[in-house]
N, CA and C atoms as a LAMMPS dump frame, in Angstrom:
ITEM: TIMESTEP
0
ITEM: NUMBER OF ATOMS
321
ITEM: BOX BOUNDS ff ff ff
-5.0000000000000000e+02 5.0000000000000000e+02
-5.0000000000000000e+02 5.0000000000000000e+02
-5.0000000000000000e+02 5.0000000000000000e+02
ITEM: ATOMS id mol type element x y z
1 1 1 N -291.621 -156.356 -214.499
2 1 2 C -292.66 -157.253 -214.966
3 1 3 C -293.746 -156.488 -215.717
4 2 1 N -294.083 -155.288 -215.279
5 2 2 C -295.1 -154.505 -215.969
6 2 3 C -294.658 -154.197 -217.389
7 3 1 N -293.382 -153.868 -217.554
8 3 2 C -292.868 -153.563 -218.878
9 3 3 C -292.953 -154.772 -219.786
10 4 1 N -292.578 -155.934 -219.279
11 4 2 C -292.649 -157.153 -220.086
12 4 3 C -294.093 -157.441 -220.461
13 5 1 N -295.005 -157.301 -219.519
14 5 2 C -296.421 -157.531 -219.794
15 5 3 C -296.929 -156.563 -220.851
16 6 1 N -296.555 -155.29 -220.735
17 6 2 C -296.983 -154.298 -221.707
18 6 3 C -296.416 -154.612 -223.08
19 7 1 N -295.145 -154.984 -223.143
20 7 2 C -294.535 -155.323 -224.43
21 7 3 C -295.196 -156.554 -225.043
22 8 1 N -295.511 -157.521 -224.206
23 8 2 C -296.204 -158.707 -224.702
24 8 3 C -297.537 -158.308 -225.309
25 9 1 N -298.269 -157.45 -224.622
26 9 2 C -299.565 -156.993 -225.118
27 9 3 C -299.411 -156.227 -226.429
28 10 1 N -298.478 -155.31 -226.477
29 10 2 C -298.334 -154.47 -227.661
30 10 3 C -297.848 -155.251 -228.873
31 11 1 N -297.018 -156.255 -228.664
32 11 2 C -296.396 -156.941 -229.78
33 11 3 C -297.086 -158.235 -230.198
34 12 1 N -297.754 -158.877 -229.284
35 12 2 C -298.143 -160.25 -229.568
36 12 3 C -299.626 -160.567 -229.435
37 13 1 N -300.375 -159.774 -228.715
38 13 2 C -301.726 -160.203 -228.402
39 13 3 C -302.744 -159.105 -228.638
40 14 1 N -303.928 -159.537 -229.031
41 14 2 C -305.057 -158.623 -229.104
42 14 3 C -305.5 -158.315 -227.672
43 15 1 N -306.246 -157.246 -227.468
44 15 2 C -306.755 -156.961 -226.108
45 15 3 C -307.584 -158.115 -225.535
46 16 1 N -308.336 -158.774 -226.383
47 16 2 C -309.159 -159.89 -225.922
48 16 3 C -308.284 -161.039 -225.42
49 17 1 N -307.266 -161.382 -226.188
50 17 2 C -306.358 -162.46 -225.793
51 17 3 C -305.615 -162.1 -224.518
52 18 1 N -305.204 -160.846 -224.418
53 18 2 C -304.479 -160.411 -223.231
54 18 3 C -305.376 -160.496 -221.998
55 19 1 N -306.636 -160.106 -222.115
56 19 2 C -307.573 -160.187 -220.984
57 19 3 C -307.759 -161.64 -220.543
58 20 1 N -307.883 -162.54 -221.497
59 20 2 C -308.02 -163.966 -221.176
60 20 3 C -306.747 -164.475 -220.509
61 21 1 N -305.602 -164.061 -221.012
62 21 2 C -304.326 -164.469 -220.422
63 21 3 C -304.227 -164.005 -218.98
64 22 1 N -304.614 -162.76 -218.711
65 22 2 C -304.562 -162.238 -217.345
66 22 3 C -305.412 -163.089 -216.402
67 23 1 N -306.596 -163.486 -216.842
68 23 2 C -307.462 -164.327 -216.012
69 23 3 C -306.834 -165.706 -215.834
70 24 1 N -306.271 -166.25 -216.887
71 24 2 C -305.676 -167.594 -216.798
72 24 3 C -304.491 -167.64 -215.844
73 25 1 N -303.878 -166.496 -215.566
74 25 2 C -302.728 -166.429 -214.663
75 25 3 C -303.115 -166.359 -213.187
76 26 1 N -304.393 -166.179 -212.891
77 26 2 C -304.836 -166.13 -211.494
78 26 3 C -304.625 -167.497 -210.834
79 27 1 N -304.13 -167.49 -209.615
80 27 2 C -303.835 -168.766 -208.93
81 27 3 C -305.075 -169.64 -208.772
82 28 1 N -306.22 -169.035 -208.539
83 28 2 C -307.455 -169.811 -208.377
84 28 3 C -307.855 -170.502 -209.681
85 29 1 N -307.623 -169.829 -210.794
86 29 2 C -307.947 -170.401 -212.103
87 29 3 C -306.981 -171.548 -212.413
88 30 1 N -305.709 -171.36 -212.102
89 30 2 C -304.725 -172.426 -212.305
90 30 3 C -305.07 -173.648 -211.458
91 31 1 N -305.463 -173.415 -210.201
92 31 2 C -305.823 -174.516 -209.312
93 31 3 C -307.064 -175.258 -209.83
94 32 1 N -308.04 -174.511 -210.314
95 32 2 C -309.244 -175.125 -210.866
96 32 3 C -308.888 -175.986 -212.077
97 33 1 N -308.002 -175.491 -212.92
98 33 2 C -307.578 -176.255 -214.085
99 33 3 C -306.903 -177.561 -213.662
100 34 1 N -306.09 -177.51 -212.616
101 34 2 C -305.432 -178.728 -212.134
102 34 3 C -306.446 -179.757 -211.641
103 35 1 N -307.466 -179.278 -210.94
104 35 2 C -308.515 -180.18 -210.462
105 35 3 C -309.213 -180.846 -211.65
106 36 1 N -309.559 -180.042 -212.653
107 36 2 C -310.236 -180.598 -213.827
108 36 3 C -309.343 -181.59 -214.567
109 37 1 N -308.073 -181.247 -214.736
110 37 2 C -307.151 -182.143 -215.447
111 37 3 C -306.995 -183.469 -214.719
112 38 1 N -307.027 -183.436 -213.39
113 38 2 C -306.938 -184.664 -212.6
114 38 3 C -308.099 -185.597 -212.938
115 39 1 N -309.255 -185.023 -213.238
116 39 2 C -310.448 -185.806 -213.593
117 39 3 C -310.62 -185.945 -215.109
118 40 1 N -309.556 -185.646 -215.875
119 40 2 C -309.593 -185.707 -217.346
120 40 3 C -310.695 -184.836 -217.939
121 41 1 N -310.883 -183.67 -217.331
122 41 2 C -311.869 -182.711 -217.82
123 41 3 C -311.141 -181.507 -218.388
124 42 1 N -311.873 -180.68 -219.116
125 42 2 C -311.262 -179.552 -219.812
126 42 3 C -311.824 -178.226 -219.309
127 43 1 N -310.916 -177.269 -219.073
128 43 2 C -311.323 -175.921 -218.701
129 43 3 C -311.315 -175.035 -219.939
130 44 1 N -312.297 -174.142 -220.011
131 44 2 C -312.391 -173.181 -221.106
132 44 3 C -312.527 -171.792 -220.492
133 45 1 N -311.717 -170.855 -220.991
134 45 2 C -311.821 -169.455 -220.582
135 45 3 C -312.28 -168.696 -221.82
136 46 1 N -313.404 -168.002 -221.697
137 46 2 C -313.982 -167.377 -222.888
138 46 3 C -314.63 -166.039 -222.559
139 47 1 N -314.738 -165.225 -223.597
140 47 2 C -315.337 -163.895 -223.44
141 47 3 C -316.84 -164.003 -223.655
142 48 1 N -317.571 -163.665 -222.613
143 48 2 C -319.03 -163.689 -222.675
144 48 3 C -319.577 -162.407 -223.297
145 49 1 N -318.936 -161.263 -222.976
146 49 2 C -319.321 -160.003 -223.612
147 49 3 C -318.116 -159.065 -223.642
148 50 1 N -318.171 -158.148 -224.581
149 50 2 C -317.057 -157.225 -224.789
150 50 3 C -317.34 -155.883 -224.114
151 51 1 N -316.338 -155.006 -224.038
152 51 2 C -316.527 -153.716 -223.358
153 51 3 C -317.668 -152.875 -223.922
154 52 1 N -317.883 -152.895 -225.203
155 52 2 C -318.955 -152.09 -225.78
156 52 3 C -320.321 -152.55 -225.284
157 53 1 N -320.436 -153.833 -225.012
158 53 2 C -321.706 -154.383 -224.556
159 53 3 C -321.849 -154.318 -223.044
160 54 1 N -320.74 -154.079 -222.345
161 54 2 C -320.755 -154.279 -220.899
162 54 3 C -319.993 -153.205 -220.127
163 55 1 N -320.242 -151.944 -220.424
164 55 2 C -319.727 -150.826 -219.626
165 55 3 C -318.209 -150.799 -219.438
166 56 1 N -317.455 -151.025 -220.488
167 56 2 C -316.011 -150.899 -220.396
168 56 3 C -315.277 -152.109 -219.854
169 57 1 N -315.945 -153.227 -219.729
170 57 2 C -315.319 -154.443 -219.213
171 57 3 C -315.518 -155.605 -220.179
172 58 1 N -314.505 -156.47 -220.233
173 58 2 C -314.697 -157.791 -220.821
174 58 3 C -315.272 -158.664 -219.719
175 59 1 N -316.355 -159.366 -220.008
176 59 2 C -316.885 -160.337 -219.062
177 59 3 C -316.311 -161.674 -219.491
178 60 1 N -315.463 -162.232 -218.638
179 60 2 C -314.764 -163.465 -218.97
180 60 3 C -315.217 -164.559 -218.029
181 61 1 N -315.592 -165.679 -218.631
182 61 2 C -316.054 -166.827 -217.85
183 61 3 C -315.004 -167.923 -217.873
184 62 1 N -314.842 -168.564 -216.728
185 62 2 C -313.996 -169.742 -216.6
186 62 3 C -314.956 -170.902 -216.387
187 63 1 N -314.92 -171.853 -217.305
188 63 2 C -315.933 -172.904 -217.307
189 63 3 C -315.313 -174.281 -217.495
190 64 1 N -316.076 -175.274 -217.075
191 64 2 C -315.756 -176.662 -217.385
192 64 3 C -316.522 -177.035 -218.648
193 65 1 N -315.816 -177.628 -219.604
194 65 2 C -316.46 -178.158 -220.807
195 65 3 C -316.678 -179.643 -220.571
196 66 1 N -317.929 -180.027 -220.343
197 66 2 C -318.214 -181.434 -220.069
198 66 3 C -318.579 -182.214 -221.334
199 67 1 N -318.379 -181.599 -222.48
200 67 2 C -318.664 -182.261 -223.753
201 67 3 C -320.04 -181.934 -224.295
202 68 1 N -320.943 -181.535 -223.443
203 68 2 C -322.288 -181.191 -223.866
204 68 3 C -322.643 -179.735 -223.606
205 69 1 N -321.997 -179.161 -222.62
206 69 2 C -322.259 -177.766 -222.267
207 69 3 C -321.08 -177.202 -221.481
208 70 1 N -321.068 -175.889 -221.358
209 70 2 C -320.073 -175.218 -220.529
210 70 3 C -320.704 -174.911 -219.178
211 71 1 N -320.024 -175.312 -218.122
212 71 2 C -320.513 -175.078 -216.768
213 71 3 C -319.609 -174.02 -216.138
214 72 1 N -320.146 -172.828 -215.936
215 72 2 C -319.344 -171.714 -215.42
216 72 3 C -318.964 -171.932 -213.969
217 73 1 N -317.694 -171.693 -213.691
218 73 2 C -317.179 -171.772 -212.32
219 73 3 C -316.901 -170.363 -211.777
220 74 1 N -316.213 -169.558 -212.586
221 74 2 C -315.844 -168.2 -212.182
222 74 3 C -316.253 -167.211 -213.262
223 75 1 N -316.593 -166.011 -212.821
224 75 2 C -316.894 -164.895 -213.712
225 75 3 C -316.005 -163.726 -213.305
226 76 1 N -315.297 -163.186 -214.286
227 76 2 C -314.431 -162.046 -214.029
228 76 3 C -314.783 -160.923 -214.987
229 77 1 N -314.643 -159.718 -214.516
230 77 2 C -314.754 -158.543 -215.366
231 77 3 C -313.354 -157.95 -215.461
232 78 1 N -312.87 -157.765 -216.68
233 78 2 C -311.537 -157.219 -216.919
234 78 3 C -311.721 -155.897 -217.648
235 79 1 N -311.218 -154.829 -217.039
236 79 2 C -311.367 -153.501 -217.637
237 79 3 C -310.453 -153.369 -218.853
238 80 1 N -310.681 -152.337 -219.627
239 80 2 C -309.827 -152.079 -220.782
240 80 3 C -308.42 -151.679 -220.344
241 81 1 N -308.244 -151.4 -219.046
242 81 2 C -306.906 -151.161 -218.477
243 81 3 C -306.36 -152.451 -217.858
244 82 1 N -307.09 -153.54 -218.04
245 82 2 C -306.719 -154.882 -217.597
246 82 3 C -306.688 -155.05 -216.094
247 83 1 N -307.569 -154.322 -215.408
248 83 2 C -307.79 -154.526 -213.991
249 83 3 C -308.882 -155.584 -213.863
250 84 1 N -308.651 -156.555 -213.001
251 84 2 C -309.551 -157.702 -212.887
252 84 3 C -310.403 -157.58 -211.628
253 85 1 N -311.698 -157.848 -211.81
254 85 2 C -312.633 -157.92 -210.68
255 85 3 C -313.403 -159.238 -210.809
256 86 1 N -313.776 -159.783 -209.667
257 86 2 C -314.604 -160.982 -209.649
258 86 3 C -316.063 -160.563 -209.683
259 87 1 N -316.859 -161.247 -210.497
260 87 2 C -318.287 -160.952 -210.546
261 87 3 C -319.039 -162.004 -209.752
262 88 1 N -319.639 -161.561 -208.668
263 88 2 C -320.462 -162.419 -207.813
264 88 3 C -321.856 -162.468 -208.422
265 89 1 N -322.142 -163.549 -209.126
266 89 2 C -323.424 -163.655 -209.84
267 89 3 C -324.602 -163.797 -208.883
268 90 1 N -324.37 -164.378 -207.71
269 90 2 C -325.446 -164.549 -206.732
270 90 3 C -325.956 -163.209 -206.23
271 91 1 N -325.023 -162.3 -205.943
272 91 2 C -325.388 -160.992 -205.392
273 91 3 C -325.327 -159.87 -206.417
274 92 1 N -325.038 -160.214 -207.677
275 92 2 C -324.928 -159.233 -208.761
276 92 3 C -324.023 -158.077 -208.351
277 93 1 N -322.776 -158.444 -207.976
278 93 2 C -321.861 -157.451 -207.429
279 93 3 C -320.441 -157.724 -207.912
280 94 1 N -319.734 -156.652 -208.283
281 94 2 C -318.319 -156.764 -208.613
282 94 3 C -317.492 -156.648 -207.343
283 95 1 N -316.522 -157.54 -207.194
284 95 2 C -315.653 -157.533 -206.018
285 95 3 C -314.199 -157.379 -206.449
286 96 1 N -313.441 -156.634 -205.664
287 96 2 C -311.999 -156.605 -205.86
288 96 3 C -311.484 -158.021 -205.59
289 97 1 N -310.399 -158.401 -206.231
290 97 2 C -309.879 -159.755 -206.056
291 97 3 C -309.545 -160.056 -204.598
292 98 1 N -308.997 -159.095 -203.876
293 98 2 C -308.68 -159.31 -202.454
294 98 3 C -309.924 -159.63 -201.646
295 99 1 N -311.002 -158.902 -201.908
296 99 2 C -312.267 -159.124 -201.195
297 99 3 C -312.833 -160.503 -201.539
298 100 1 N -312.796 -160.854 -202.813
299 100 2 C -313.281 -162.167 -203.25
300 100 3 C -312.476 -163.28 -202.591
301 101 1 N -311.167 -163.104 -202.552
302 101 2 C -310.296 -164.136 -201.97
303 101 3 C -310.57 -164.303 -200.481
304 102 1 N -310.843 -163.222 -199.777
305 102 2 C -311.186 -163.318 -198.356
306 102 3 C -312.455 -164.143 -198.186
307 103 1 N -313.447 -163.862 -199.011
308 103 2 C -314.711 -164.599 -198.949
309 103 3 C -314.521 -166.051 -199.356
310 104 1 N -313.667 -166.287 -200.329
311 104 2 C -313.382 -167.643 -200.811
312 104 3 C -312.744 -168.474 -199.729
313 105 1 N -311.867 -167.868 -198.952
314 105 2 C -311.162 -168.586 -197.895
315 105 3 C -312.01 -168.828 -196.651
316 106 1 N -313.152 -168.152 -196.551
317 106 2 C -314.07 -168.366 -195.415
318 106 3 C -314.819 -169.681 -195.548
319 107 1 N -315.008 -170.115 -196.804
320 107 2 C -315.793 -171.343 -197.034
321 107 3 C -315.01 -172.592 -196.714
């Protein structure tokens, strides 16, 4: 699978597109999209800042587009090596996905 992912990146996608794709493949993001689609709403995954602006990470937001504004649900930082971390905006802290998922399941 790593080889296929690498080949996909090298042949078909810019680093920005690949980072967005990696976030879109997260189970939590897929589940959020299903919830929004059930309510006829639209999810948008977009780059808030690039690595040059943000210490080697793409800051990617997963948001609901309500027609008037984007309402952020999740914030992820994706490294230039495509390692994904969750950004906890409340505590201004980067979390490994496993740690974030543990906290997510506590609620």
